[in-house]
Phi, psi and omega in degrees: 000163185227143171066048178288124187247187183301305189300320182302302188276331176303321180293332181286327184263008182296330175246187179286162182300325182295336182278352181277154174292164179301319181299313182291328179295320180293320178296318181295319182293333192268346184254163175289116179283320176088225189244129177237118180278121178268325178200141178209124181157187186284347182266323185195142179226131180197131177224160178238137177234140176131211176229182187290346181266320181215121185214170178218167179252139165263110184069152183223055183274355176273152170293158187298313183298315182291321178300313180297321178297317181287328172300311181297323181294339180252012173090011180251133175271147179302326181294343179280346181284113183256348185196168171222141177244127185261129178279318178190181192252014166304141193283359169274005181244354175205152174227141177307319180295326179288325172298319179294325178296319177300314182298316180297330182263005176069025179268141184275141173260125174252129180203172174280149184303326180293336181296325180299312178293328178290320177285324182099120181301341181269358177299132179306136183098299179295320179299317181294318178300315179298317180296329179272001181069033184251026174240126177237148184253140172248162179236151180304127176079356181257116182297147172217161184240096183287329174223159182303142176076352182245128177243133177247135171243114183292139178234113182287131181239165183274112179204160186275018167240092184276132354269150176239143185229144159255181184217141159270128185240125184235139173255131182299149170289151176211182182304120178077013183215132179282160171293139179239157181216143173214169178231143177238115185223102177230161179056065176221137185274343184209149175230048180269202183293349176292340176283135180286081184300332181294343178271358187239036179266160172050058176264149175261330179218157184216130171243116190222141183292136170223077196285313191212158169266125184305320179293318177294324178296312181296326183267004180285169178272013182286149179300151183300322182295326178289318177299317179298319179297313184297319184272357180283174183290349177249018183255248186222147179291136170282169176302320181292319177296320177298312180300319179295316179293320179297319181297319178297316179295321177297315183296327180267015177250015171055039178078003183278328188284107186247347185219146188208147174229138180267132188249160164057045179288138172291134177287332184263333190238029178194166170223156180301317183293320181293319179296316181295313182300320179298316180290319178303315179298317183291323184283340173048050176086359180291335175230134176298124180307331179287350175254015176250115188237161183240125181289149185247146174285329193255359182201157175300149177272127177235141358276170176288167167276133177244136175286163188296138176218163179211000000 
């Protein structure tokens, strides 16, 4: 098949896998599911990558019960989670109980070596993962394969939790299906030439931080030191910075990048509509607005980003 789009597969994953017909389940199993945001924001961050048979989590900032509920709501069974990949150690990106859940389920944690010391090896859950040999380390710029068919390349980004990473995520080509690629970039203070743009070419999907509106941030009741931190190079991307970076990524993706989701919106200094409108203006028609979505803190984002298939 060719050109599998949002509406087709999103309708398939709207309910649990068990609720689908046999025909639709086979179709769902055979395509690249891509990236599904379960939660994004200052309270909790968690996304799922893969397909209904084998998948992993990017960050584990949700509580276990809520995480399982959101997985089920988007068609993923908890038993399909084989690993988790950690971007950094701010506590909205991991929870001790979720680390313990990984350990109980025999799922592997992928992180940078510095993350273990930052969390503390004696933290419940992490200690169990270490004792079971279920912790693997990645390095900046070195591809690794956390689950079959999926390759992650860590991209170090500028944020005040050192080290922090985004990822280039690729799904292998297979019979009747092209290789697909997407990028996940949240919690970064700048997207200037310090970002390794050469690692972010030819993307099919993009998840990028659009944290705040500068005017709303400046007029907020937040302390000045916090405002300075957020707008600094080690803080968070503004809507305008997001739009500019997204336009550059679309242009260097040779027309492939058709779908995008905005991440990590501030609840006090942004709105979903403002973030979306700013990116639409910056993209100037490069991405169809109906394929530009805004991640939610309180519910899974639908539809998911799907990598290219044919």
